[in-house]
Backbone as CSV, one residue per row, in Angstrom:
resi,resn,N_x,N_y,N_z,CA_x,CA_y,CA_z,C_x,C_y,C_z
1,MET,0.854,-1.201,0.000,0.000,0.000,0.000,0.883,1.242,0.000
2,SER,0.554,2.207,-0.866,1.348,3.426,-0.926,1.131,4.274,0.309
3,ALA,2.082,5.200,0.541,1.969,6.084,1.702,0.745,6.969,1.590
4,SER,0.421,7.427,0.377,-0.745,8.295,0.202,-2.028,7.541,0.485
5,ALA,-2.078,6.259,0.073,-3.274,5.463,0.341,-3.436,5.197,1.819
6,ALA,-2.296,4.979,2.493,-2.361,4.722,3.925,-2.820,5.945,4.681
7,ALA,-2.453,7.142,4.175,-2.801,8.379,4.868,-4.251,8.772,4.655
8,ALA,-4.829,8.286,3.562,-6.206,8.675,3.252,-7.182,8.010,4.221
9,PRO,-8.161,8.741,4.687,-9.146,8.138,5.593,-9.980,7.107,4.865
10,SER,-10.239,5.979,5.495,-11.061,4.938,4.894,-12.515,5.370,4.928
11,PRO,-13.347,4.811,4.019,-14.778,5.146,4.059,-15.404,4.847,5.404
12,GLY,-14.961,3.749,6.047,-15.507,3.413,7.355,-15.185,4.470,8.388
13,ARG,-13.965,4.998,8.365,-13.587,6.038,9.312,-14.348,7.331,9.044
14,THR,-14.537,7.628,7.770,-15.292,8.836,7.427,-16.725,8.728,7.928
15,ARG,-17.343,7.563,7.714,-18.715,7.367,8.197,-18.776,7.454,9.718
16,ALA,-17.763,6.891,10.375,-17.732,6.949,11.842,-17.615,8.390,12.322
17,PHE,-16.808,9.193,11.631,-16.667,10.604,12.016,-17.977,11.346,11.804
18,LEU,-18.656,11.067,10.694,-19.946,11.716,10.435,-20.986,11.322,11.476
19,ARG,-20.920,10.075,11.947,-21.804,9.674,13.046,-21.425,10.409,14.322
20,LEU,-20.130,10.570,14.530,-19.639,11.264,15.723,-20.215,12.668,15.819
21,VAL,-20.193,13.397,14.704,-20.649,14.785,14.715,-22.139,14.911,14.397
22,MET,-22.796,13.762,14.170,-24.233,13.747,13.897,-24.577,14.770,12.816
23,ILE,-23.982,14.578,11.656,-24.083,15.545,10.565,-25.531,15.826,10.180
24,GLU,-26.413,14.831,10.387,-27.821,15.017,10.007,-28.519,16.057,10.859
25,HIS,-27.946,16.394,12.007,-28.583,17.380,12.880,-28.375,18.818,12.406
26,SER,-27.689,18.974,11.286,-27.609,20.299,10.670,-28.992,20.814,10.303
27,VAL,-29.958,19.891,10.254,-31.330,20.261,9.894,-31.938,21.231,10.905
28,PHE,-31.386,21.297,12.126,-31.966,22.181,13.128,-31.671,23.653,12.831
29,ALA,-30.424,23.991,12.560,-30.037,25.393,12.418,-29.946,25.857,10.966
30,LEU,-29.617,24.956,10.038,-29.393,25.365,8.651,-30.623,26.013,8.008
31,PRO,-31.845,25.509,8.224,-33.003,26.176,7.601,-33.129,27.645,7.987
32,PHE,-32.750,27.993,9.222,-32.868,29.381,9.643,-31.790,30.248,9.011
33,ALA,-30.632,29.673,8.723,-29.621,30.408,7.973,-30.122,30.689,6.557
34,TYR,-30.824,29.719,5.981,-31.406,29.934,4.655,-32.510,30.991,4.702
35,ILE,-33.321,30.973,5.745,-34.360,32.003,5.880,-33.725,33.385,5.896
36,ALA,-32.667,33.538,6.696,-31.983,34.838,6.776,-31.367,35.222,5.441
37,SER,-30.660,34.277,4.823,-29.989,34.566,3.547,-30.984,34.972,2.466
38,LEU,-32.040,34.185,2.316,-32.988,34.441,1.243,-33.786,35.719,1.483
39,THR,-34.107,35.993,2.742,-34.799,37.247,3.032,-33.898,38.434,2.724
40,ALA,-32.619,38.324,3.072,-31.671,39.398,2.767,-31.533,39.583,1.256
41,MET,-31.509,38.490,0.513,-31.415,38.583,-0.945,-32.663,39.224,-1.531
42,PHE,-33.816,38.863,-0.979,-35.074,39.453,-1.444,-35.069,40.956,-1.204
43,GLU,-34.614,41.373,-0.031,-34.613,42.800,0.290,-33.530,43.560,-0.476
44,ARG,-32.453,42.861,-0.840,-31.353,43.522,-1.540,-31.693,43.791,-3.003
45,ASP,-31.955,42.732,-3.771,-32.244,42.946,-5.191,-33.317,42.006,-5.737
46,GLY,-33.898,41.184,-4.849,-34.998,40.331,-5.273,-34.597,39.064,-5.993
47,HIS,-33.290,38.712,-5.976,-32.838,37.520,-6.680,-31.954,36.655,-5.781
48,VAL,-32.020,35.335,-6.013,-31.200,34.402,-5.245,-29.774,34.422,-5.783
49,ASP,-28.816,34.584,-4.896,-27.400,34.480,-5.238,-26.952,33.076,-4.840
50,TRP,-26.913,32.177,-5.815,-26.652,30.770,-5.521,-25.247,30.538,-4.978
51,TRP,-24.287,31.306,-5.434,-22.916,31.148,-4.950,-22.842,31.488,-3.460
52,LYS,-23.457,32.583,-3.069,-23.445,32.943,-1.654,-24.239,31.950,-0.821
53,LEU,-25.328,31.444,-1.371,-26.100,30.448,-0.638,-25.273,29.173,-0.421
54,PHE,-24.494,28.813,-1.428,-23.603,27.656,-1.291,-22.548,27.910,-0.214
55,LEU,-21.958,29.097,-0.216,-20.939,29.416,0.779,-21.516,29.471,2.189
56,VAL,-22.731,29.963,2.309,-23.401,29.954,3.615,-23.571,28.517,4.100
57,THR,-23.950,27.619,3.183,-24.110,26.212,3.541,-22.789,25.616,4.026
58,VAL,-21.727,25.872,3.290,-20.404,25.358,3.668,-19.991,25.906,5.031
59,ALA,-20.206,27.206,5.227,-19.818,27.832,6.497,-20.610,27.246,7.658
60,MET,-21.913,27.103,7.496,-22.755,26.591,8.578,-22.408,25.143,8.915
61,VAL,-22.299,24.302,7.897,-21.994,22.894,8.151,-20.579,22.746,8.703
62,GLY,-19.641,23.542,8.183,-18.269,23.485,8.672,-18.171,23.875,10.136
63,LEU,-18.822,24.978,10.502,-18.747,25.432,11.890,-19.458,24.463,12.821
64,ARG,-20.599,23.963,12.405,-21.317,23.015,13.258,-20.532,21.720,13.430
65,THR,-19.900,21.241,12.355,-19.088,20.029,12.443,-17.912,20.235,13.393
66,PHE,-17.260,21.386,13.292,-16.169,21.719,14.215,-16.668,21.721,15.650
67,ALA,-17.823,22.349,15.881,-18.373,22.445,17.229,-18.682,21.070,17.800
68,MET,-19.313,20.209,16.997,-19.665,18.886,17.480,-18.434,18.040,17.745
69,ALA,-17.425,18.139,16.879,-16.196,17.375,17.100,-15.517,17.817,18.390
70,CYS,-15.435,19.126,18.605,-14.849,19.637,19.854,-15.645,19.162,21.061
71,ASN,-16.971,19.211,20.940,-17.836,18.768,22.027,-17.541,17.319,22.399
72,ARG,-17.475,16.457,21.405,-17.234,15.041,21.655,-15.832,14.801,22.235
73,ILE,-14.841,15.522,21.727,-13.468,15.351,22.223,-13.369,15.784,23.680
74,ILE,-13.876,16.961,23.964,-13.764,17.525,25.314,-14.570,16.713,26.325
75,ASP,-15.700,16.152,25.880,-16.608,15.443,26.783,-16.399,13.930,26.798
76,ARG,-15.362,13.425,26.167,-15.260,11.975,26.011,-15.187,11.228,27.352
77,GLU,-14.556,11.813,28.361,-14.497,11.138,29.659,-15.851,11.175,30.363
78,ILE,-16.553,12.302,30.239,-17.914,12.375,30.792,-18.827,11.389,30.072
79,ASP,-18.700,11.313,28.746,-19.529,10.397,27.964,-19.303,8.946,28.382
80,ALA,-18.072,8.611,28.719,-17.751,7.232,29.092,-18.443,6.824,30.392
81,ARG,-18.781,7.793,31.249,-19.396,7.488,32.540,-20.921,7.512,32.493
82,ASN,-21.475,7.912,31.348,-22.928,8.016,31.205,-23.424,6.874,30.321
83,PRO,-24.300,6.002,30.842,-24.767,4.860,30.034,-25.355,5.270,28.683
84,ARG,-26.006,6.433,28.622,-26.621,6.874,27.359,-25.581,7.187,26.304
85,THR,-24.411,7.649,26.706,-23.396,8.116,25.759,-22.158,7.225,25.710
86,ALA,-22.195,6.126,26.436,-21.008,5.264,26.535,-20.658,4.579,25.219
87,ASN,-21.576,4.578,24.257,-21.298,3.949,22.958,-20.879,4.949,21.897
88,ARG,-20.623,6.177,22.286,-20.177,7.161,21.296,-18.798,6.792,20.752
89,GLU,-18.532,7.238,19.561,-17.390,6.741,18.793,-16.038,6.976,19.470
90,LEU,-15.867,8.093,20.155,-14.600,8.347,20.828,-14.437,7.485,22.077
91,VAL,-15.546,7.071,22.663,-15.492,6.205,23.848,-15.154,4.772,23.436
92,THR,-15.785,4.299,22.375,-15.573,2.916,21.934,-14.289,2.737,21.139
93,GLY,-13.734,3.838,20.640,-12.527,3.749,19.823,-12.810,3.669,18.335
94,ALA,-14.080,3.753,17.928,-14.406,3.741,16.499,-13.790,4.936,15.789
95,VAL,-13.616,6.034,16.518,-12.904,7.220,16.018,-11.835,7.566,17.044
96,SER,-10.606,7.780,16.600,-9.530,8.157,17.512,-9.592,9.651,17.795
97,VAL,-8.998,10.042,18.914,-8.953,11.467,19.237,-8.213,12.230,18.148
98,ARG,-7.153,11.645,17.637,-6.392,12.304,16.566,-7.252,12.510,15.324
99,SER,-8.033,11.485,14.956,-8.904,11.622,13.784,-9.970,12.684,14.013
100,ALA,-10.500,12.721,15.236,-11.524,13.715,15.549,-10.958,15.127,15.460
101,TRP,-9.744,15.317,15.965,-9.121,16.640,15.859,-8.831,16.991,14.398
102,THR,-8.437,15.995,13.625,-8.185,16.244,12.194,-9.470,16.687,11.502
103,GLY,-10.562,15.972,11.780,-11.848,16.354,11.197,-12.286,17.735,11.640
104,ALA,-12.065,18.055,12.922,-12.425,19.382,13.429,-11.618,20.463,12.734
105,LEU,-10.325,20.207,12.520,-9.470,21.190,11.857,-9.910,21.415,10.416
106,VAL,-10.206,20.336,9.707,-10.680,20.461,8.322,-11.978,21.270,8.290
107,ALA,-12.870,20.990,9.233,-14.166,21.678,9.266,-13.997,23.171,9.521
108,VAL,-13.137,23.541,10.466,-12.982,24.965,10.780,-12.260,25.689,9.649
109,VAL,-11.373,24.997,8.940,-10.728,25.608,7.767,-11.760,25.868,6.677
110,LEU,-12.668,24.924,6.471,-13.749,25.134,5.494,-14.613,26.325,5.901
111,PHE,-14.916,26.414,7.186,-15.711,27.541,7.685,-15.005,28.865,7.430
112,LEU,-13.745,28.948,7.803,-12.998,30.198,7.615,-12.816,30.524,6.137
113,GLY,-12.595,29.494,5.329,-12.459,29.726,3.890,-13.732,30.268,3.284
114,ALA,-14.874,29.685,3.661,-16.158,30.173,3.148,-16.416,31.594,3.616
115,ALA,-16.100,31.885,4.887,-16.280,33.243,5.406,-15.426,34.237,4.629
116,GLY,-14.198,33.847,4.309,-13.321,34.733,3.550,-13.822,34.998,2.144
117,LEU,-14.434,33.996,1.532,-14.968,34.169,0.185,-16.248,34.993,0.167
118,LEU,-16.932,35.063,1.298,-18.184,35.812,1.350,-17.935,37.315,1.365
119,ASN,-17.252,37.813,2.389,-16.899,39.229,2.437,-15.951,39.468,3.614
120,PRO,-15.240,40.594,3.612,-14.247,40.855,4.670,-14.832,40.879,6.081
121,LEU,-16.076,41.386,6.230,-16.665,41.450,7.557,-16.903,40.043,8.102
122,CYS,-17.395,39.140,7.266,-17.611,37.756,7.699,-16.302,37.119,8.150
123,LEU,-15.238,37.358,7.402,-13.942,36.795,7.774,-13.443,37.383,9.081
124,ALA,-13.617,38.682,9.259,-13.156,39.336,10.486,-13.901,38.838,11.712
125,LEU,-15.189,38.540,11.543,-16.014,38.104,12.678,-15.990,36.593,12.880
126,ALA,-15.469,35.853,11.916,-15.502,34.394,11.988,-14.854,33.836,13.262
127,PRO,-13.684,34.347,13.685,-13.106,33.796,14.925,-13.999,33.978,16.139
128,ILE,-14.783,35.061,16.163,-15.698,35.283,17.289,-16.765,34.195,17.322
129,ALA,-17.219,33.759,16.147,-18.237,32.707,16.079,-17.698,31.374,16.581
130,VAL,-16.385,31.183,16.473,-15.788,29.917,16.896,-15.755,29.803,18.423
131,ILE,-15.597,30.922,19.125,-15.369,30.898,20.580,-16.449,30.151,21.354
132,PRO,-17.753,30.498,21.203,-18.758,29.770,21.996,-18.865,28.301,21.642
133,MET,-18.444,27.930,20.441,-18.472,26.523,20.063,-17.515,25.695,20.915
134,VAL,-16.400,26.315,21.315,-15.423,25.630,22.153,-15.777,25.774,23.625
135,VAL,-16.345,26.927,23.990,-16.685,27.169,25.401,-17.841,26.282,25.849
136,TYR,-18.809,26.029,24.961,-20.014,25.293,25.353,-19.743,23.967,26.061
137,PRO,-18.902,23.070,25.495,-18.706,21.802,26.212,-18.077,21.964,27.587
138,TYR,-17.318,23.036,27.789,-16.756,23.290,29.117,-17.803,23.860,30.063
139,GLY,-18.895,24.402,29.498,-19.910,25.068,30.310,-20.470,24.187,31.394
140,LYS,-20.677,22.894,31.084,-21.263,21.983,32.075,-20.323,21.711,33.242
141,ARG,-19.120,22.273,33.189,-18.177,22.117,34.286,-18.191,23.308,35.246
142,PHE,-18.793,24.445,34.800,-18.731,25.625,35.664,-20.052,26.380,35.807
143,THR,-21.090,26.002,35.075,-22.365,26.715,35.198,-23.530,25.744,35.096
144,ASP,-24.608,26.079,35.798,-25.834,25.288,35.692,-26.635,25.644,34.448
145,PHE,-26.133,26.566,33.655,-26.873,27.034,32.477,-26.048,26.908,31.191
146,PRO,-25.461,25.737,30.921,-24.715,25.580,29.665,-25.605,25.708,28.434
147,HIS,-26.907,25.496,28.623,-27.867,25.596,27.518,-27.897,27.022,26.952
148,ALA,-27.636,28.003,27.810,-27.609,29.392,27.346,-26.409,29.638,26.434
149,ILE,-25.285,28.978,26.730,-24.102,29.115,25.869,-24.386,28.512,24.505
150,LEU,-25.051,27.353,24.503,-25.429,26.731,23.232,-26.363,27.644,22.454
151,GLY,-27.320,28.248,23.143,-28.242,29.155,22.478,-27.520,30.333,21.845
152,LEU,-26.538,30.904,22.578,-25.756,32.014,22.034,-25.002,31.584,20.790
153,ALA,-24.415,30.393,20.843,-23.672,29.895,19.685,-24.577,29.755,18.469
154,GLN,-25.770,29.214,18.687,-26.689,28.989,17.567,-27.326,30.277,17.061
155,ALA,-27.434,31.268,17.928,-28.017,32.545,17.508,-27.177,33.239,16.453
156,MET,-25.904,32.902,16.410,-25.009,33.555,15.445,-25.277,33.136,14.011
157,GLY,-25.921,31.974,13.822,-26.131,31.464,12.473,-26.907,32.402,11.569
158,PRO,-28.152,32.767,11.918,-28.909,33.678,11.056,-28.257,35.050,10.896
159,VAL,-27.636,35.544,11.965,-26.967,36.848,11.878,-25.820,36.768,10.875
160,GLY,-25.024,35.704,10.992,-23.913,35.531,10.052,-24.386,35.337,8.630
161,ALA,-25.488,34.605,8.445,-26.012,34.374,7.098,-26.470,35.677,6.454
162,TRP,-27.083,36.551,7.261,-27.514,37.855,6.725,-26.291,38.703,6.366
163,LEU,-25.284,38.687,7.253,-24.040,39.420,6.978,-23.374,38.899,5.704
164,ALA,-23.496,37.594,5.485,-22.877,36.998,4.300,-23.438,37.588,3.012
165,VAL,-24.716,37.911,3.032,-25.377,38.428,1.831,-25.170,39.931,1.682
166,THR,-25.307,40.663,2.773,-25.326,42.128,2.694,-24.021,42.785,3.115
167,GLY,-23.227,42.102,3.930,-22.015,42.712,4.462,-22.295,43.787,5.485
168,ALA,-23.514,43.804,6.027,-23.889,44.837,6.992,-24.813,44.236,8.045
169,TRP,-24.842,44.868,9.221,-25.699,44.412,10.306,-27.169,44.694,9.996
170,SER,-28.032,43.871,10.573,-29.476,44.056,10.395,-30.191,43.690,11.684
171,GLY,-31.072,44.573,12.126,-31.882,44.268,13.296,-32.794,43.080,13.066
172,ASP,-33.267,42.917,11.830,-34.130,41.775,11.520,-33.387,40.460,11.737
173,ALA,-32.119,40.425,11.338,-31.321,39.210,11.526,-31.100,38.917,13.002
174,VAL,-30.916,39.964,13.795,-30.733,39.777,15.235,-31.993,39.184,15.865
175,ILE,-33.161,39.666,15.433,-34.421,39.113,15.949,-34.501,37.627,15.635
176,LEU,-34.201,37.266,14.383,-34.255,35.859,13.986,-33.205,35.049,14.739
177,GLY,-32.013,35.617,14.905,-30.967,34.925,15.643,-31.365,34.658,17.082
178,LEU,-31.972,35.636,17.730,-32.443,35.440,19.098,-33.508,34.344,19.156
179,ALA,-34.403,34.349,18.180,-35.446,33.319,18.138,-34.822,31.929,18.047
180,VAL,-33.832,31.775,17.174,-33.181,30.477,17.003,-32.408,30.078,18.257
181,GLY,-31.666,31.025,18.829,-30.885,30.724,20.019,-31.743,30.298,21.193
182,ILE,-32.842,31.005,21.416,-33.728,30.666,22.537,-34.472,29.366,22.256
183,TRP,-34.834,29.140,21.006,-35.473,27.873,20.626,-34.555,26.692,20.923
184,ILE,-33.309,26.765,20.458,-32.383,25.646,20.652,-31.996,25.508,22.116
185,GLY,-31.807,26.625,22.815,-31.557,26.542,24.248,-32.701,25.871,24.971
186,GLY,-33.931,26.142,24.531,-35.104,25.540,25.148,-35.177,24.048,24.923
187,PHE,-34.935,23.591,23.697,-35.044,22.147,23.517,-33.824,21.417,24.051
188,ASP,-32.712,22.134,24.272,-31.585,21.506,24.962,-31.921,21.272,26.443
189,LEU,-32.759,22.142,27.011,-33.245,21.894,28.365,-34.032,20.584,28.427
190,ILE,-34.870,20.364,27.412,-35.630,19.110,27.362,-34.684,17.921,27.216
191,PHE,-33.737,18.041,26.310,-32.801,16.948,26.040,-31.989,16.591,27.287
192,GLY,-31.613,17.610,28.068,-30.806,17.373,29.251,-31.526,16.635,30.351
193,CYS,-32.846,16.562,30.276,-33.617,15.901,31.336,-33.298,14.415,31.440
194,GLN,-32.910,13.789,30.333,-32.659,12.347,30.369,-31.352,11.987,31.067
195,ASP,-30.499,12.985,31.330,-29.192,12.717,31.935,-29.096,13.178,33.382
196,VAL,-30.218,13.501,33.999,-30.191,14.057,35.353,-29.459,13.139,36.332
197,ALA,-29.803,11.859,36.331,-29.195,10.928,37.299,-27.685,10.838,37.095
198,ALA,-27.260,10.678,35.838,-25.828,10.566,35.554,-25.106,11.873,35.854
199,ASP,-25.717,12.994,35.511,-25.078,14.287,35.758,-24.879,14.520,37.254
200,ARG,-25.903,14.235,38.037,-25.783,14.423,39.482,-24.749,13.475,40.077
201,ALA,-24.674,12.259,39.572,-23.741,11.267,40.103,-22.292,11.648,39.834
202,HIS,-22.058,12.344,38.721,-20.682,12.633,38.319,-20.336,14.116,38.370
203,GLY,-21.205,14.925,38.948,-20.900,16.336,39.129,-20.974,17.166,37.870
204,VAL,-21.735,16.701,36.872,-21.908,17.467,35.630,-23.043,18.459,35.845
205,LYS,-22.812,19.705,35.467,-23.783,20.754,35.728,-24.761,20.917,34.559
206,SER,-26.022,21.142,34.899,-27.054,21.474,33.919,-28.247,22.003,34.687
207,THR,-29.137,22.674,33.991,-30.350,23.177,34.649,-31.228,22.041,35.172
208,PRO,-31.472,20.970,34.390,-32.270,19.869,34.946,-31.618,19.230,36.173
209,ALA,-30.286,19.065,36.146,-29.604,18.446,37.280,-29.665,19.335,38.518
210,ARG,-29.609,20.638,38.333,-29.596,21.565,39.471,-30.993,21.832,40.013
211,PHE,-31.952,22.047,39.129,-33.276,22.500,39.565,-34.366,21.448,39.402
212,GLY,-34.059,20.340,38.754,-35.036,19.282,38.580,-35.701,19.311,37.207
213,ILE,-36.261,18.176,36.849,-36.889,18.037,35.529,-38.110,18.935,35.364
214,PRO,-39.016,19.020,36.347,-40.183,19.904,36.156,-39.790,21.352,35.884
215,ALA,-38.783,21.850,36.612,-38.343,23.233,36.393,-37.733,23.396,35.012
216,ALA,-36.975,22.405,34.574,-36.352,22.479,33.248,-37.396,22.486,32.146
217,LEU,-38.416,21.637,32.275,-39.470,21.598,31.256,-40.277,22.894,31.253
218,HIS,-40.482,23.457,32.439,-41.163,24.752,32.496,-40.314,25.820,31.810
219,GLY,-38.999,25.796,32.056,-38.110,26.752,31.396,-38.134,26.593,29.889
220,ALA,-38.206,25.349,29.415,-38.276,25.107,27.974,-39.551,25.684,27.383
221,ARG,-40.667,25.523,28.119,-41.935,26.100,27.632,-41.826,27.614,27.520
222,VAL,-41.231,28.245,28.520,-41.054,29.703,28.482,-40.188,30.092,27.287
223,CYS,-39.108,29.349,27.076,-38.227,29.632,25.936,-38.985,29.574,24.616
224,HIS,-39.845,28.596,24.473,-40.527,28.423,23.195,-41.677,29.407,23.004
225,VAL,-42.239,29.887,24.090,-43.192,30.998,23.975,-42.459,32.253,23.499
226,ILE,-41.288,32.506,24.073,-40.494,33.663,23.655,-40.064,33.508,22.203
227,THR,-39.669,32.297,21.828,-39.291,32.040,20.437,-40.428,32.395,19.485
228,THR,-41.619,31.945,19.807,-42.775,32.227,18.956,-43.020,33.727,18.851
229,ALA,-42.899,34.429,19.980,-43.096,35.883,19.972,-42.045,36.570,19.104
230,LEU,-40.809,36.104,19.179,-39.736,36.691,18.361,-39.963,36.415,16.877
231,LEU,-40.475,35.243,16.554,-40.766,34.942,15.149,-41.915,35.804,14.632
232,VAL,-42.878,36.091,15.491,-43.943,37.034,15.113,-43.328,38.401,14.839
233,TRP,-42.444,38.849,15.722,-41.764,40.129,15.545,-40.981,40.146,14.235
234,TYR,-40.278,39.046,13.958,-39.512,38.951,12.714,-40.428,39.047,11.503
235,GLY,-41.560,38.352,11.554,-42.497,38.410,10.440,-43.025,39.803,10.194
236,VAL,-43.333,40.517,11.267,-43.804,41.900,11.134,-42.696,42.791,10.584
237,ALA,-41.478,42.611,11.124,-40.355,43.462,10.725,-39.990,43.285,9.257
238,THR,-40.168,42.083,8.726,-39.807,41.813,7.334,-41.016,41.856,6.401
239,HIS,-42.161,42.316,6.933,-43.384,42.449,6.131,-43.777,41.126,5.477
240,ALA,-43.691,40.060,6.255,-43.988,38.725,5.743,-45.439,38.621,5.289
241,GLY,-45.651,37.709,4.347,-46.989,37.490,3.821,-47.661,36.268,4.416
242,GLY,-48.750,35.861,3.790,-49.596,34.806,4.331,-48.910,33.464,4.500
243,PHE,-48.043,33.088,3.564,-47.373,31.795,3.681,-46.520,31.727,4.948
244,PHE,-45.795,32.797,5.247,-44.978,32.808,6.464,-45.847,32.603,7.691
245,TRP,-46.959,33.316,7.760,-47.815,33.228,8.937,-48.453,31.845,9.050
246,ALA,-48.740,31.226,7.926,-49.261,29.853,7.967,-48.195,28.902,8.518
247,GLY,-46.958,29.085,8.063,-45.865,28.264,8.572,-45.643,28.472,10.054
248,LEU,-45.749,29.719,10.501,-45.569,30.003,11.923,-46.685,29.365,12.749
249,ALA,-47.874,29.293,12.204,-48.972,28.620,12.902,-48.660,27.132,13.079
250,VAL,-48.092,26.513,12.044,-47.694,25.104,12.145,-46.621,24.938,13.213
251,VAL,-45.655,25.863,13.241,-44.588,25.820,14.244,-45.170,25.916,15.651
252,ALA,-46.118,26.821,15.851,-46.737,26.983,17.169,-47.440,25.697,17.605
253,ILE,-48.124,25.052,16.661,-48.788,23.774,16.969,-47.748,22.715,17.330
254,ALA,-46.620,22.716,16.602,-45.555,21.750,16.890,-44.981,21.971,18.282
255,PHE,-44.838,23.225,18.688,-44.357,23.513,20.040,-45.325,22.964,21.090
256,VAL,-46.607,23.180,20.865,-47.609,22.677,21.811,-47.524,21.155,21.893
257,TYR,-47.420,20.508,20.751,-47.313,19.046,20.725,-46.061,18.577,21.450
258,GLU,-44.953,19.249,21.199,-43.681,18.877,21.835,-43.798,18.887,23.354
259,HIS,-44.451,19.906,23.875,-44.552,20.028,25.328,-45.697,19.198,25.900
260,THR,-46.509,18.646,25.027,-47.564,17.737,25.484,-47.028,16.326,25.679
261,ILE,-46.082,15.909,24.838,-45.622,14.512,24.865,-44.467,14.276,25.832
262,VAL,-43.887,15.333,26.382,-42.811,15.171,27.356,-43.289,15.695,28.703
263,ARG,-43.292,14.814,29.690,-43.760,15.182,31.026,-42.693,14.821,32.057
264,PRO,-42.704,15.486,33.207,-41.649,15.248,34.201,-41.452,13.788,34.579
265,HIS,-42.539,13.018,34.618,-42.432,11.620,35.028,-42.596,10.651,33.860
266,ASP,-42.528,11.185,32.641,-42.622,10.338,31.451,-41.781,10.951,30.338
267,LEU,-40.542,10.491,30.233,-39.625,10.983,29.203,-39.499,9.986,28.053
268,SER,-40.430,9.055,27.965,-40.332,7.983,26.975,-40.384,8.497,25.540
269,ARG,-41.021,9.650,25.349,-41.126,10.203,23.992,-40.223,11.410,23.805
270,LEU,-39.179,11.507,24.629,-38.277,12.657,24.560,-37.570,12.728,23.207
271,ASN,-37.112,11.598,22.691,-36.411,11.624,21.409,-37.316,12.092,20.277
272,ARG,-38.607,11.722,20.355,-39.542,12.224,19.341,-39.663,13.740,19.437
273,ALA,-39.739,14.246,20.657,-39.840,15.691,20.850,-38.581,16.389,20.369
274,PHE,-37.423,15.790,20.688,-36.163,16.465,20.370,-35.822,16.378,18.887
275,PHE,-35.779,15.175,18.357,-35.306,14.994,16.983,-36.391,15.256,15.945
276,THR,-37.534,14.605,16.087,-38.563,14.700,15.051,-39.235,16.067,15.042
277,VAL,-39.763,16.483,16.177,-40.537,17.724,16.212,-39.671,18.926,15.878
278,ASN,-38.487,19.002,16.461,-37.648,20.170,16.194,-37.104,20.175,14.768
279,GLY,-36.894,18.985,14.190,-36.540,18.937,12.779,-37.661,19.462,11.909
280,VAL,-38.885,19.070,12.242,-40.062,19.539,11.497,-40.202,21.055,11.612
281,ILE,-39.937,21.596,12.798,-40.080,23.036,13.005,-39.179,23.818,12.055
282,GLY,-37.904,23.453,12.006,-36.976,24.176,11.141,-37.327,24.069,9.676
283,ILE,-37.578,22.851,9.215,-37.863,22.638,7.794,-39.187,23.284,7.397
284,THR,-40.186,23.170,8.259,-41.507,23.744,7.952,-41.422,25.253,7.792
285,LEU,-40.788,25.926,8.753,-40.741,27.383,8.663,-39.925,27.821,7.449
286,PHE,-38.866,27.084,7.122,-38.082,27.420,5.936,-38.923,27.293,4.669
287,LEU,-39.628,26.173,4.521,-40.398,25.956,3.298,-41.510,26.989,3.142
288,PHE,-42.184,27.309,4.232,-43.249,28.304,4.156,-42.676,29.704,3.904
289,THR,-41.517,30.001,4.498,-40.881,31.298,4.248,-40.425,31.393,2.799
290,LEU,-39.867,30.313,2.280,-39.451,30.286,0.877,-40.645,30.525,-0.035
291,ALA,-41.745,29.836,0.237,-42.958,30.033,-0.568,-43.427,31.480,-0.480
292,ASP,-43.321,32.055,0.701,-43.752,33.444,0.889,-42.881,34.396,0.081
293,LEU,-41.562,34.183,0.144,-40.645,35.065,-0.580,-40.844,34.942,-2.091
294,VAL,-41.032,33.729,-2.575,-41.275,33.528,-4.009,-42.597,34.187,-4.409
295,ASN,-43.600,34.027,-3.576,-44.902,34.646,-3.852,-44.812,36.165,-3.889
296,ARG,-43.884,36.711,-3.097,-43.693,38.170,-3.053,-42.737,38.680,-4.130
297,GLY,-42.153,37.744,-4.914,-41.350,38.185,-6.047,-39.900,37.788,-6.050
298,LEU,-39.469,36.930,-5.122,-38.077,36.473,-5.145,-37.813,35.693,-6.406
299,GLY,-36.804,36.103,-7.141,-36.477,35.463,-8.414,-35.311,34.516,-8.295
300,TRP,-35.332,33.491,-9.156,-34.269,32.485,-9.130,-33.120,32.868,-10.026
């Protein structure tokens, strides 16, 4: 075998790394980056800039992949002590720490490269976007509110996507970013409820571990009410049409359903609430917003 062939990652290792970073979960934040990008394009000249949309995709997936790889690397010892996470790739050895760092480095280079190709402001601000991605996994070691750090990290997505298109700040993008950050922080509160026993046993900090599952679920409900209010504000601020409001109605129903199926003493449907419902929320609002923008004159 040649040296170059030996150095190349095998398909099995690549698949293991993609499982490690849960690449499919890009569905949560990426639709909102598209909402921001396409709305900015509509307001700018009414036409889709496919090259910038591609670069936004590369930047978002690259940064999220970097964040997830760092999370898994930093948390690998905690994961090994938690029965729910003991089968993760870095714990079992399916992915080596060196491979995970290599994947993280490639991902952050892709992110920085895409930011540089977008505009100088995106490149200048790109390192700031990286910081909370690294701080978040450490958060559970020093604060009972690591979910807020995750929310801050995710809030940057729509803001950055708008900057990518216009090269300038927008209050509308900040509203959307806050909505996304509080939404993701809220469902991370729900997700954390399943690890309360392990977190308390091993000194891992989280809101559910500190204040209990009922308080965490109540906090998640508050977060999602605020999210809905911010999305209403965003719709008003961007003069959204009927399709957007129809999509937001579906999102509101999904939030109600999510909080109906997860109860303090019954977490059996937590994965449905976390993965299925929140995936539907992002994709639904994107599709309805896209239909609204096209109906209002967005050109391809």
